Structure formats: C-alpha cells, structure tokens
Wavefront OBJ file of the C-alpha trace (Angstrom):
o trace
v 0.000 0.000 0.000
v 1.205 3.500 -0.739
v 1.340 6.317 1.758
v -1.631 8.105 0.155
v -3.974 5.110 0.147
v -6.838 5.289 2.613
v -7.331 2.227 4.722
v -10.954 1.565 5.549
v -11.237 0.253 9.122
v -12.722 -3.209 9.314
v -13.458 -5.729 12.031
v -11.879 -8.314 9.737
v -8.438 -6.971 10.669
v -8.958 -7.979 14.307
v -9.825 -11.608 13.602
v -6.172 -12.830 13.662
v -5.707 -11.101 17.042
v -8.795 -12.823 18.431
v -7.601 -16.157 17.009
v -4.315 -15.702 18.884
v -6.063 -14.793 22.161
v -8.676 -17.557 21.929
v -6.148 -20.217 20.932
v -3.510 -19.296 23.531
v -5.758 -18.400 26.465
v -8.342 -21.034 25.570
v -5.739 -23.785 25.581
v -4.452 -22.577 28.946
v -7.941 -22.513 30.454
v -8.853 -25.958 29.104
v -5.619 -27.475 30.389
v -6.101 -25.760 33.764
v -9.598 -27.256 34.048
v -8.134 -30.683 33.216
v -5.669 -30.231 36.069
v -2.500 -29.992 33.995
v 0.358 -28.483 35.974
v 1.495 -25.058 34.702
v -1.259 -25.111 32.076
v -0.479 -21.785 30.428
v 3.128 -22.839 29.838
v 2.097 -25.938 27.868
v 1.111 -23.977 24.754
v 4.018 -22.078 23.186
v 2.856 -18.561 22.281
v 4.731 -18.833 18.982
v 2.363 -21.593 17.882
v -0.660 -19.412 18.616
v 1.025 -16.533 16.789
v 1.772 -18.741 13.788
v -1.875 -19.824 13.661
v -2.989 -16.173 13.777
v -0.596 -15.297 10.942
v -1.926 -18.187 8.845
v -5.497 -17.002 9.486
v -4.502 -13.482 8.422
v -2.967 -14.802 5.213
v -6.112 -16.799 4.445
v -8.501 -13.933 5.225
v -7.087 -11.216 3.020
v -7.331 -11.257 -0.752
v -4.055 -10.614 -2.519
v -1.239 -12.643 -3.987
v 0.880 -14.559 -1.500
v 3.969 -12.476 -2.306
v 2.057 -9.217 -1.776
v 0.692 -10.503 1.541
v 4.169 -11.578 2.624
v 5.725 -8.234 1.659
v 2.985 -6.309 3.455
v 3.364 -8.510 6.538
v 7.124 -8.058 6.631
v 6.916 -4.292 6.119
v 4.347 -4.075 8.878
v 6.419 -6.057 11.354
v 9.795 -4.366 11.235
v 13.028 -4.669 9.332
v 12.917 -7.193 6.534
v 16.183 -8.914 7.481
v 15.092 -9.605 11.054
v 11.751 -10.996 9.941
v 13.393 -13.303 7.400
v 15.770 -14.568 10.099
v 12.756 -15.165 12.353
v 11.000 -17.129 9.600
v 14.128 -19.207 9.020
v 14.362 -19.887 12.744
v 10.668 -20.798 12.988
v 10.704 -23.106 9.982
v 14.000 -24.685 11.069
v 12.522 -25.323 14.501
v 9.525 -27.030 12.933
v 11.840 -29.106 10.729
v 13.936 -30.048 13.752
v 10.870 -31.082 15.750
v 9.524 -33.180 12.891
v 12.898 -34.897 12.458
v 13.000 -35.658 16.164
v 9.446 -37.046 16.158
v 10.008 -39.383 13.217
v 13.220 -40.713 14.715
v 15.678 -39.365 12.191
v 17.658 -37.473 14.862
v 18.423 -40.711 16.682
v 19.197 -42.467 13.400
v 21.649 -39.779 12.281
v 23.259 -39.792 15.737
v 23.678 -43.578 15.599
v 25.168 -43.403 12.102
v 27.549 -40.673 13.246
v 28.627 -42.704 16.262
v 29.143 -45.769 14.090
v 31.273 -44.172 11.368
v 32.997 -41.231 13.101
v 35.678 -42.062 15.676
v 34.806 -40.732 19.126
v 37.848 -38.455 19.234
v 36.667 -36.771 16.005
v 32.953 -36.345 16.851
v 33.161 -32.596 17.464
v 35.134 -32.051 14.259
v 32.663 -34.278 12.383
v 29.680 -32.273 13.599
v 31.529 -29.092 12.643
v 32.095 -30.390 9.095
v 28.436 -31.396 8.793
v 27.472 -27.876 9.900
v 29.817 -26.364 7.304
v 28.232 -28.308 4.459
v 24.676 -27.718 5.687
v 25.106 -23.974 6.168
v 26.735 -23.647 2.756
v 23.949 -25.647 1.120
v 21.121 -23.763 2.817
v 22.747 -20.352 3.033
v 21.591 -19.969 6.617
v 23.717 -20.312 9.714
v 20.651 -19.979 11.918
v 18.835 -22.804 10.158
v 21.934 -24.947 10.527
v 22.161 -24.302 14.256
v 18.500 -25.144 14.798
v 18.636 -28.260 12.595
v 21.895 -29.666 13.980
v 21.377 -28.907 17.688
v 19.110 -31.913 18.411
v 21.494 -34.202 16.532
v 24.461 -32.808 18.462
v 22.674 -33.295 21.776
v 21.773 -36.867 20.851
v 25.359 -37.648 19.843
v 26.681 -36.068 23.043
v 24.180 -38.012 25.132
v 24.924 -41.365 23.494
v 28.698 -40.908 23.445
v 28.973 -39.561 26.973
v 30.696 -36.339 25.938
l 1 2 3 4 5 6 7 8 9 10 11 12 13 14 15 16 17 18 19 20 21 22 23 24 25 26 27 28 29 30 31 32 33 34 35 36 37 38 39 40 41 42 43 44 45 46 47 48 49 50 51 52 53 54 55 56 57 58 59 60 61 62 63 64 65 66 67 68 69 70 71 72 73 74 75 76 77 78 79 80 81 82 83 84 85 86 87 88 89 90 91 92 93 94 95 96 97 98 99 100 101 102 103 104 105 106 107 108 109 110 111 112 113 114 115 116 117 118 119 120 121 122 123 124 125 126 127 128 129 130 131 132 133 134 135 136 137 138 139 140 141 142 143 144 145 146 147 148 149 150 151 152 153 154 155 156 157
C-alpha cells in the first residue's frame, strides 16, 4: 500500500488477534480445568502466533507475495523478519525430524562411522556443508542442535 492510500477500518483486521487470544488463552484454560500443571506454559505462544498469521494470510485477498511483503513491512526490518522465519521453519523441521526418529538415526550413524575423538570435528564439518547448502547459519544451528545433543548423550561427551 502506498502512503496516500486510505485504509478503511474493518473488524476483519482484528480476527487474527482474536484467534491468537482464543487459541492461547483457551488452551491454557482448558488445560487448567483438566488439572494440567502449569497449564499456560504448555502452549508455546509462537504456535498461537503462527496460527494467527496463517489465518490473516487466508482472510485477506491478494497474492501470497504481496501478503508476505505487506506482513514483513508491517512487522519491522525485513532482514530480522526473514531470520525469524528461518528460525521458525528450522525449529519445525527439527521437531519433525526428532518425532520421526531421524535425529536418533543420524546420531547412531555418526557414532558408528565417526571415531569418538573426532565427533566434534565431524559435527563441525556437517554444519559447514549444511550452512553452505542452505545459506543460513541460523537454520543450521537449529537443525543440527538436536542431533548434536543426541550424539553427546549417546557418546557420553
């Protein structure tokens, strides 16, 4: 949108905010009623925020690129937002890998083929190749951290 464009106020713009509040607070209340300890800490606020962002992208009519550019301009500096997206997506990738068992598999393969005195250097080399391939040091850190922890745990480092 240009600086001279008039923005007509609409209740539709508040729907993502209400989705965030209902999802985050609602989950906390439901878990509290069920007797879960520290109920409001069970739902990460980033998940509720991600859901609200997805709802906002679905609600508004425009091309995906235009929506993304408008979202990024509205948030802050473009570079910081892109780093945040990389971090968020890398975290999701890392969690999925952990859930399907690939973290443990990669750790076992690393322990089998890399001598124990070279484990740290081996992880470093893997990080070098991954960060070069993806172009993101932050994504590499988030993706490799669970594997590194698993290797350290299994090897007793």
